[in-house]
C-alpha positions in Angstrom: 0.1 0.3 -0.1 1.2 3.5 -0.9 1.2 6.9 0.8 1.5 10.0 -1.0 3.7 12.8 0.6 3.2 16.6 0.9 4.3 18.7 -1.9 2.9 21.9 -4.3 5.4 21.3 -7.0 5.5 17.5 -8.0 8.3 16.6 -10.2 9.0 13.0 -11.6 11.0 11.6 -14.4 9.7 11.0 -17.5 11.3 8.9 -20.2 14.7 10.0 -18.1 13.7 13.6 -17.8 12.1 15.6 -14.8 8.7 16.9 -15.5 6.6 19.5 -12.9 3.1 19.8 -12.0 2.4 22.5 -9.8 -0.8 21.4 -8.1 -3.6 23.8 -6.8 -3.0 25.0 -3.1 -6.3 25.3 -0.9 -7.3 26.1 2.6 -9.6 23.1 2.4 -9.1 19.8 4.7 -9.6 16.9 2.5 -8.9 13.4 2.3 -5.0 12.8 3.5 -4.5 9.0 2.9 -5.4 7.2 -0.2 -3.7 3.7 -0.2 -3.7 1.1 -3.0 -3.6 4.0 -6.1 -2.7 5.0 -9.4 -1.5 8.2 -10.8 -3.0 10.5 -13.8 0.0 13.4 -14.9 -1.4 16.2 -16.3 1.3 19.0 -17.3 1.2 22.2 -18.3 2.8 22.8 -21.9 2.5 25.2 -25.0 2.7 24.9 -28.2 3.0 28.3 -29.5 0.1 30.3 -28.6 -2.1 27.2 -27.4 -1.8 25.4 -24.1 -1.7 21.6 -23.9 -2.5 19.3 -21.2 0.1 16.4 -21.7 -1.1 13.9 -20.4 0.7 10.8 -18.6 -1.2 7.8 -17.3 1.2 4.8 -18.5 1.1 3.1 -14.8 -2.5 3.6 -14.0 -4.2 0.3 -13.1 -8.2 -0.3 -13.3 -8.4 -2.0 -10.2 -6.9 0.2 -7.7 -7.7 4.1 -6.9 -6.9 6.8 -9.2 -5.2 10.1 -8.3 -5.4 12.9 -10.7 -2.3 15.3 -10.1 -3.5 18.5 -12.5 -1.5 21.3 -13.3 -2.8 24.2 -11.5 -2.6 26.7 -14.5 -4.4 24.7 -17.3 -7.7 26.0 -18.5 -10.9 23.4 -18.1 -11.1 22.9 -21.8 -7.8 21.3 -22.0 -8.5 19.1 -19.7 -12.1 17.9 -19.2 -12.7 16.1 -22.5 -10.0 13.5 -21.0 -10.9 13.4 -17.6 -14.3 11.9 -18.7 -12.6 9.5 -21.2 -10.2 8.5 -17.9 -13.0 8.4 -15.7 -15.2 5.9 -18.1 -12.2 3.5 -18.5 -11.4 3.3 -15.0 -14.9 2.7 -14.4 -15.2 0.2 -17.1 -12.2 -1.4 -17.6 -11.8 -5.0 -17.8 -10.1 -5.5 -14.2 -12.2 -2.6 -12.5 -13.4 -3.0 -9.3 -16.4 -1.3 -7.4 -15.3 0.6 -4.6 -12.4 2.2 -6.3 -12.4 5.7 -6.7 -11.4 8.9 -8.7 -9.6 11.8 -6.7 -8.2 15.2 -7.5 -5.3 16.3 -5.6 -4.0 19.7 -4.2 -1.9 20.9 -1.6 -4.1 21.4 1.8 -2.5 25.0 3.3 -4.0 24.0 6.9 -3.0 20.6 7.5 0.7 21.3 5.4 -0.2 18.0 3.2 -1.1 16.7 0.0 -5.1 16.1 -0.1 -7.6 15.0 -2.0 -11.4 15.2 -3.0 -13.0 12.6 -4.7 -14.9 12.9 -7.8 -16.6 10.1 -8.5 -20.0 11.2 -8.7 -19.5 14.4 -10.9 -20.8 14.3 -14.6 -19.5 17.2 -17.1 -22.1 18.0 -19.7 -19.7 19.9 -22.2 -22.5 21.1 -24.6 -22.3 24.6 -23.7 -26.2 25.3 -22.4 -26.0 26.7 -19.5 -28.5 24.9 -16.5 -31.2 27.5 -16.5 -31.5 25.8 -20.0 -31.2 22.7 -18.7 -33.9 22.6 -16.2 -36.4 24.3 -18.1 -35.9 21.2 -20.5 -36.2 19.2 -17.7 -38.6 21.2 -15.3 -40.3 18.0 -14.0 -36.9 17.0 -12.4 -36.4 20.1 -10.7 -39.5 21.7 -10.3 -39.6 20.5 -6.6 -36.2 22.5 -5.7 -35.3 25.8 -4.9 -33.2 26.0 -8.0 -29.9 28.4 -8.1 -28.0 29.0 -11.0 -24.1 29.7 -10.3 -22.0 30.8 -13.3 -17.7 31.1 -12.4 -16.2 33.1 -15.3 -12.3 34.3 -15.3 -13.2 37.3 -14.0 -16.7 37.3 -12.3 -19.1 35.1 -10.9 -22.7 35.1 -11.2 -25.4 34.2 -8.9 -28.6 33.4 -11.3 -28.9 37.1 -12.9 -26.6 38.7 -10.5 -22.9 39.7 -11.0 -20.7 39.0 -7.4 -18.2 41.5 -6.4 -15.1 40.2 -5.4 -15.4 38.3 -2.0 -19.0 38.5 -1.6 -20.6 35.5 -3.2 -20.4 32.8 -0.2 -22.3 35.6 2.1 -24.7 36.6 -0.7 -25.6 33.1 -1.9 -26.1 32.3 1.9 -28.3 35.1 2.0 -29.9 34.4 -1.1 -30.4 30.8 -0.1 -32.2 32.0 3.1 -34.3 34.4 1.6 -35.3 32.6 -1.5 -36.0 28.7 -0.1 -39.6 29.4 0.9 -39.2 25.9 2.8 -37.9 24.2 -0.1 -35.1 22.2 -0.8 -32.5 24.3 -2.3 -30.7 22.7 -5.5 -27.3 24.7 -6.5 -26.5 24.3 -10.4 -22.9 24.7 -11.4 -22.0 26.1 -14.6 -17.8 26.6 -15.5 -16.3 28.8 -18.3 -14.1 26.6 -20.1 -11.5 29.1 -19.9 -11.6 29.0 -16.2 -8.0 27.9 -14.7 -8.1 24.6 -13.0 -7.0 26.3 -9.5 -9.8 28.6 -9.5 -12.2 25.7 -10.6 -11.0 23.7 -7.9 -11.4 26.3 -5.6 -15.2 27.3 -6.3 -15.7 23.4 -6.4 -14.9 23.3 -2.7 -16.3 26.5 -1.6 -19.8 25.5 -2.7 -19.2 21.7 -1.6 -18.3 23.2 1.8 -22.1 24.7 1.9 -23.5 21.3 1.6 -26.3 20.3 3.3 -29.6 18.2 3.8 -31.5 21.9 3.0 -28.7 22.7 0.2 -28.4 19.9 -2.6 -25.2 20.4 -4.9 -26.2 19.0 -8.2 -23.8 16.4 -9.5 -24.3 17.4 -13.1 -21.8 20.2 -14.2 -22.1 22.5 -16.9 -18.7 23.4 -18.9 -19.5 26.1 -21.3 -17.9 27.7 -24.1 -18.3 31.4 -23.7 -18.7 31.7 -27.6 -21.8 29.6 -27.7 -23.5 31.1 -24.6 -24.3 34.7 -25.7 -26.0 34.8 -22.1 -23.3 33.8 -20.0 -22.2 37.0 -18.3 -18.8 36.4 -19.1 -17.6 40.0 -20.3 
């Protein structure tokens, strides 16, 4: 059984050369021990003006837990398609086992340890519609909830149609839930601009997950959208 030690910059040897991944740092206590694991590496590289995720998963074993070490500066559009494929392979491989999980890694600044977030249940919807459209198209499924749409862009965040100023998201969201719930269970729907960096994605994801409770549900379906295809995303 293997453990992982704390590092915010992970250096590994690949084909006799050293490569590094700068993983996100978060002030969040996550899972700190994962035994019986394989690792997926997503390195930050550039090709002229394009950012590329160079993926190494040669040593992954379907019957183990998988830890995804992803460079914090990679945008979602370069990693989400690969994450979707890898999650499917992990769950449906010939040697896959029930009870084995997928984890994001990050450096926990509170405990000063490498920590992990399980993301087995997350499903990424990448056809560039926002959750508010999806809710309308599937109204029977969501009509009993107090539905709140959250949109995360590189330069701003939104609660429904209200743009948030820096640092006010959590407080405003809590107040809005209390005001709008009317004794209904609240469900939060997360929309992420595909240009958002992975470090910011993980920050928002853990922030929202920390608010989850019996009264506040978080939809496991995440909407990853291309801002050029969604005219009402508030991306400017």
